[in-house]
DRENDO-1510 file (C-alpha; in Angstrom, 1 decimal, always signed):
<recs>
REC; n; res; u; v; w
REC; 1; MET; +128.1; +143.6; +27.9 .
REC; 2; ILE; +130.8; +143.5; +25.3 .
REC; 3; ALA; +132.5; +146.7; +26.5 .
REC; 4; GLN; +132.6; +145.4; +29.9 .
REC; 5; ARG; +134.3; +142.2; +28.6 .
REC; 6; ILE; +136.8; +144.2; +26.6 .
REC; 7; ASN; +137.6; +146.5; +29.6 .
REC; 8; GLY; +138.1; +143.3; +31.8 .
REC; 9; VAL; +140.7; +141.9; +29.1 .
REC; 10; LEU; +142.5; +145.1; +29.0 .
REC; 11; ARG; +142.7; +145.7; +32.7 .
REC; 12; PRO; +145.8; +143.8; +33.3 .
REC; 13; VAL; +147.7; +144.9; +30.2 .
REC; 14; PRO; +150.6; +147.2; +31.4 .
REC; 15; THR; +150.9; +150.5; +29.5 .
REC; 16; GLY; +154.5; +149.4; +28.7 .
REC; 17; PHE; +152.9; +147.0; +26.3 .
REC; 18; VAL; +151.5; +150.0; +24.4 .
REC; 19; TYR; +155.1; +151.5; +24.0 .
REC; 20; ALA; +156.4; +148.2; +22.9 .
REC; 21; ALA; +153.7; +147.5; +20.4 .
REC; 22; GLY; +153.9; +151.2; +19.3 .
REC; 23; LEU; +157.6; +150.6; +18.4 .
REC; 24; VAL; +156.8; +147.5; +16.0 .
REC; 25; PRO; +156.2; +149.8; +13.0 .
REC; 26; LEU; +159.6; +151.4; +13.6 .
REC; 27; ALA; +161.2; +147.9; +13.6 .
REC; 28; LEU; +159.5; +147.1; +10.4 .
REC; 29; LEU; +160.5; +150.4; +8.8 .
REC; 30; VAL; +164.1; +149.8; +9.8 .
REC; 31; TRP; +163.8; +146.2; +8.4 .
REC; 32; GLN; +162.5; +147.5; +5.0 .
REC; 33; ALA; +165.3; +150.2; +4.9 .
REC; 34; ALA; +168.0; +147.5; +5.6 .
REC; 35; THR; +166.7; +145.0; +3.0 .
REC; 36; GLY; +166.2; +147.6; +0.2 .
REC; 37; GLY; +162.3; +147.5; +0.4 .
REC; 38; LEU; +161.6; +151.2; +0.3 .
REC; 39; GLY; +161.8; +152.0; -3.4 .
REC; 40; VAL; +164.2; +154.3; -5.4 .
REC; 41; ASP; +164.0; +157.1; -2.6 .
REC; 42; PRO; +164.2; +155.4; +0.8 .
REC; 43; VAL; +164.7; +158.8; +2.5 .
REC; 44; LYS; +161.3; +160.0; +1.4 .
REC; 45; ALA; +159.6; +156.7; +1.9 .
REC; 46; ILE; +161.0; +156.9; +5.6 .
REC; 47; GLU; +160.1; +160.4; +6.3 .
REC; 48; HIS; +156.5; +159.8; +4.8 .
REC; 49; ARG; +155.9; +156.7; +6.9 .
REC; 50; LEU; +157.1; +158.3; +10.1 .
REC; 51; GLY; +154.9; +161.3; +9.7 .
REC; 52; GLU; +152.0; +159.1; +8.8 .
REC; 53; LEU; +152.5; +157.0; +11.9 .
REC; 54; ALA; +152.6; +160.0; +14.0 .
REC; 55; LEU; +149.2; +161.3; +12.5 .
REC; 56; GLN; +147.8; +157.7; +13.2 .
REC; 57; PHE; +148.7; +157.8; +16.8 .
REC; 58; LEU; +147.4; +161.3; +17.0 .
REC; 59; VAL; +143.9; +160.3; +15.7 .
REC; 60; GLY; +144.2; +157.3; +18.0 .
REC; 61; VAL; +144.5; +159.9; +21.0 .
REC; 62; LEU; +141.5; +161.8; +19.8 .
REC; 63; ALA; +139.5; +158.6; +19.4 .
REC; 64; ILE; +139.8; +157.4; +23.0 .
REC; 65; SER; +137.4; +159.8; +24.8 .
REC; 66; PRO; +134.6; +159.3; +22.2 .
REC; 67; LEU; +135.0; +155.6; +22.1 .
REC; 68; ARG; +134.4; +155.5; +25.9 .
REC; 69; TRP; +131.5; +158.0; +25.7 .
REC; 70; TRP; +129.5; +156.0; +22.9 .
REC; 71; THR; +130.7; +152.5; +23.5 .
REC; 72; GLY; +131.9; +152.0; +27.0 .
REC; 73; VAL; +135.2; +150.8; +25.9 .
REC; 74; ASN; +137.8; +152.5; +28.3 .
REC; 75; LEU; +141.3; +153.0; +26.9 .
REC; 76; ILE; +142.1; +156.3; +29.1 .
REC; 77; ARG; +145.1; +154.7; +30.8 .
REC; 78; PHE; +146.7; +154.3; +27.5 .
REC; 79; ARG; +146.2; +157.8; +26.1 .
REC; 80; ARG; +149.4; +159.0; +27.5 .
REC; 81; ALA; +151.4; +156.5; +25.9 .
REC; 82; ILE; +149.7; +156.8; +22.4 .
REC; 83; GLY; +150.3; +160.5; +22.8 .
REC; 84; LEU; +154.1; +160.1; +23.5 .
REC; 85; LEU; +154.3; +157.6; +20.6 .
REC; 86; SER; +153.0; +160.3; +18.5 .
REC; 87; PHE; +155.4; +162.9; +19.6 .
REC; 88; PHE; +158.3; +160.2; +19.3 .
REC; 89; TYR; +157.2; +159.7; +15.6 .
REC; 90; VAL; +156.8; +163.4; +15.1 .
REC; 91; CYS; +160.5; +163.9; +16.2 .
REC; 92; LEU; +161.8; +161.1; +14.0 .
REC; 93; HIS; +159.9; +162.6; +11.1 .
REC; 94; LEU; +161.4; +166.0; +11.7 .
REC; 95; SER; +164.9; +164.6; +12.1 .
REC; 96; VAL; +164.7; +162.6; +9.0 .
REC; 97; TRP; +163.8; +165.7; +7.2 .
REC; 98; LEU; +166.5; +168.0; +8.7 .
REC; 99; ALA; +169.3; +165.3; +8.7 .
REC; 100; LEU; +168.7; +163.1; +5.5 .
REC; 101; ASP; +166.5; +165.1; +3.2 .
REC; 102; LEU; +168.0; +168.5; +3.5 .
REC; 103; GLN; +171.4; +167.5; +5.4 .
REC; 104; PHE; +171.1; +170.7; +7.8 .
REC; 105; ARG; +171.3; +173.1; +5.0 .
REC; 106; TRP; +169.7; +175.7; +7.5 .
REC; 107; ALA; +169.1; +178.5; +4.9 .
REC; 108; GLU; +167.1; +176.1; +2.6 .
REC; 109; ILE; +165.4; +174.8; +5.7 .
REC; 110; GLY; +164.4; +178.1; +6.9 .
REC; 111; ALA; +163.2; +179.1; +3.5 .
REC; 112; ASP; +161.1; +176.0; +3.1 .
REC; 113; ILE; +159.4; +176.7; +6.4 .
REC; 114; ALA; +158.6; +180.3; +5.5 .
REC; 115; LYS; +157.5; +179.6; +2.0 .
REC; 116; ARG; +155.9; +176.2; +2.0 .
REC; 117; PRO; +152.6; +176.1; +3.7 .
REC; 118; TYR; +152.7; +172.5; +4.3 .
REC; 119; ILE; +156.0; +172.7; +6.0 .
REC; 120; THR; +155.0; +176.0; +8.0 .
REC; 121; LEU; +151.7; +173.9; +9.4 .
REC; 122; GLY; +154.1; +171.0; +10.2 .
REC; 123; MET; +156.4; +173.0; +12.3 .
REC; 124; LEU; +153.5; +174.7; +14.1 .
REC; 125; ALA; +152.1; +171.3; +14.8 .
REC; 126; PHE; +155.5; +170.2; +16.2 .
REC; 127; VAL; +156.0; +173.2; +18.3 .
REC; 128; ALA; +152.5; +172.8; +19.9 .
REC; 129; MET; +153.2; +169.3; +20.7 .
REC; 130; ILE; +156.3; +170.2; +22.9 .
REC; 131; PRO; +154.4; +171.6; +25.8 .
REC; 132; LEU; +152.2; +168.4; +25.6 .
REC; 133; ALA; +155.0; +166.1; +25.7 .
REC; 134; VAL; +156.8; +168.0; +28.6 .
REC; 135; THR; +153.6; +168.0; +30.8 .
REC; 136; SER; +152.7; +164.4; +30.1 .
REC; 137; THR; +153.8; +163.3; +33.6 .
REC; 138; ASN; +151.8; +163.0; +37.0 .
REC; 139; GLY; +154.1; +165.6; +38.5 .
REC; 140; ALA; +153.3; +168.2; +35.8 .
REC; 141; ILE; +149.7; +167.5; +36.5 .
REC; 142; ARG; +150.0; +167.8; +40.3 .
REC; 143; ARG; +152.2; +171.3; +39.8 .
REC; 144; MET; +149.7; +172.6; +37.2 .
REC; 145; GLY; +146.4; +171.5; +38.6 .
REC; 146; ALA; +144.1; +169.3; +36.9 .
REC; 147; SER; +142.0; +172.1; +35.3 .
REC; 148; ALA; +145.1; +174.0; +33.9 .
REC; 149; TRP; +146.4; +170.8; +32.5 .
REC; 150; MET; +143.3; +169.9; +30.8 .
REC; 151; ARG; +143.1; +173.4; +29.2 .
REC; 152; LEU; +146.7; +173.2; +28.0 .
REC; 153; HIS; +146.2; +169.6; +26.4 .
REC; 154; ARG; +143.2; +170.9; +24.3 .
REC; 155; LEU; +146.2; +172.0; +22.1 .
REC; 156; THR; +145.8; +168.3; +21.0 .
REC; 157; TYR; +142.9; +169.3; +18.9 .
REC; 158; LEU; +144.9; +172.1; +17.1 .
REC; 159; VAL; +147.9; +169.8; +16.6 .
REC; 160; ALA; +145.7; +167.0; +15.0 .
REC; 161; VAL; +144.1; +169.7; +12.5 .
REC; 162; LEU; +147.4; +171.0; +11.6 .
REC; 163; GLY; +149.0; +167.5; +11.1 .
REC; 164; ALA; +146.0; +166.5; +9.0 .
REC; 165; LEU; +146.5; +169.8; +6.8 .
REC; 166; HIS; +150.2; +169.2; +6.6 .
REC; 167; PHE; +149.7; +165.9; +5.0 .
REC; 168; LEU; +146.9; +167.0; +2.8 .
REC; 169; LEU; +149.0; +169.9; +1.4 .
REC; 170; LEU; +152.0; +167.9; +1.2 .
REC; 171; VAL; +150.6; +165.9; -1.8 .
REC; 172; LYS; +150.4; +167.5; -5.2 .
REC; 173; ALA; +147.1; +165.6; -6.3 .
REC; 174; TRP; +144.1; +164.8; -4.0 .
REC; 175; PRO; +144.4; +161.1; -3.2 .
REC; 176; PRO; +141.9; +159.7; -0.8 .
REC; 177; GLU; +144.4; +158.8; +2.0 .
REC; 178; PRO; +145.1; +162.5; +3.5 .
REC; 179; ILE; +141.6; +163.5; +3.1 .
REC; 180; ILE; +140.5; +160.4; +5.1 .
REC; 181; TYR; +142.9; +161.5; +7.8 .
REC; 182; LEU; +141.3; +165.1; +7.8 .
REC; 183; GLY; +137.8; +163.6; +7.8 .
REC; 184; CYS; +138.7; +161.4; +10.7 .
REC; 185; VAL; +140.1; +164.4; +12.7 .
REC; 186; LEU; +137.2; +166.6; +12.0 .
REC; 187; PHE; +134.8; +163.9; +12.8 .
REC; 188; LEU; +136.3; +163.1; +16.1 .
REC; 189; LEU; +136.5; +166.8; +17.0 .
REC; 190; GLY; +132.8; +166.9; +15.9 .
REC; 191; LEU; +131.8; +164.3; +18.3 .
REC; 192; ARG; +133.3; +166.2; +21.2 .
REC; 193; ALA; +131.6; +169.4; +20.2 .
REC; 194; PHE; +128.3; +167.6; +19.8 .
REC; 195; ARG; +128.8; +166.2; +23.3 .
REC; 196; ALA; +129.7; +169.6; +24.7 .
REC; 197; LEU; +126.6; +171.0; +23.1 .
REC; 198; ARG; +124.3; +168.4; +24.4 .
REC; 199; ARG; +125.7; +168.7; +28.0 .
REC; 200; GLY; +125.4; +172.4; +27.8 .
REC; 201; GLY; +121.8; +172.3; +26.8 .
</recs>
């Protein structure tokens, strides 16, 4: 079967390769910034790209289980790396907003978080990701127990919805890109709900 062949090819691939591959977009972004390829507002371009990468990796995390259920392709052992890459890019996205965009003007930052819904949702998503990142080790799983760890990591679903809504509300018009991301998140969550209902029935 095709899935078995894919799994066979992926079996010897170390998780370190995933981390290395996940840093390639950052290297390309740094190169674009250094060569003046980010347009008239490079800070906004960097901020947007980092947030988009975080959302892309988050969608990737959500896709891993449905991919295994419906096709047999097993990427489970790469899920932690993909999730941590998403958190890494979220941290960079937030850092650029705080340091380069608003230059640590804390009063303005606080006002934006309180008054701008897309920033509020983005901050909620970031806060929800912190316990996921902190408990992403084997030691945390042993200390918490597998059941409690799995319950906590269902926060990933909330984070994905908040992240997609953050992107959607960020744009003033309704271009297709953020709608597609939100659609992907809802579709992947719908697959999980469908499987849970079918197993329950």
